[in-house]
N, C-alpha and C positions, 0 to 999 in steps of 0.2 A: 363903141357904138353897140347899144342893145339890138337884139333881133326885134322885129315888129310882130305883134300878135293881134289878130283880128278878134274883136270880142263881140259875140252874138248878143243881141239885145235881151235875150232870156237871162243871160248871166248878170246883166245890170239889174233887171227886174228882181232877181233873187237877192241881190246884194241890197237893194234899196227898200224892198217891200216890208210891211209889218210882218211879224212872224205869223205863219200859216197854221191852221189847225189841222189841215191835211198833213198826215204823217210824212208822206212822200215828199210833198212840197217843202215841208219844214226841214226834212233831211237835205233837200238840194240847197236850201237857203244856208243851212249851217255849213255844208261843205264849201259853198261859195265863199262865205264869210272867213272861213279858214285859209282858203286857197288864195284869196284876192291879194293879200299882202305879199305873198310869194311871187305872184304873176307881175305885180308892180316892180318889185325889186329886180326881176330878171328880164323883163320885156318892156318894150315901148308899146302900149296898147292903144288900139284905136277902134272906132266903129264907123260904119257908112253913114255919111251926112244924109243920104236918101233914106236909109233905114231909120235914122233918128227922126227924121221929119214925118215919115209915114207911120211909124210904130210907136216910138217912144213918147211922142207927144200926146197919144191917146191914154197915156197912164194918169195917175192922180198927180196933179200939179203940185200939191203940198209935198210930194216925195222928190221933187227935183231940187 
């Protein structure tokens, strides 16, 4: 059984967003894209349903 790892919605936004022109954000996006497969292989990931409803739904619907 894999250990569980809570994923904050910022991580999901970096993973799904269009590449940013802001160099810091772009760096976070790239690091997240590199790390994501490793996290999925090692952990069972989850987010809060409340956080999803309150935060994630405010994002661009075409990104979901």
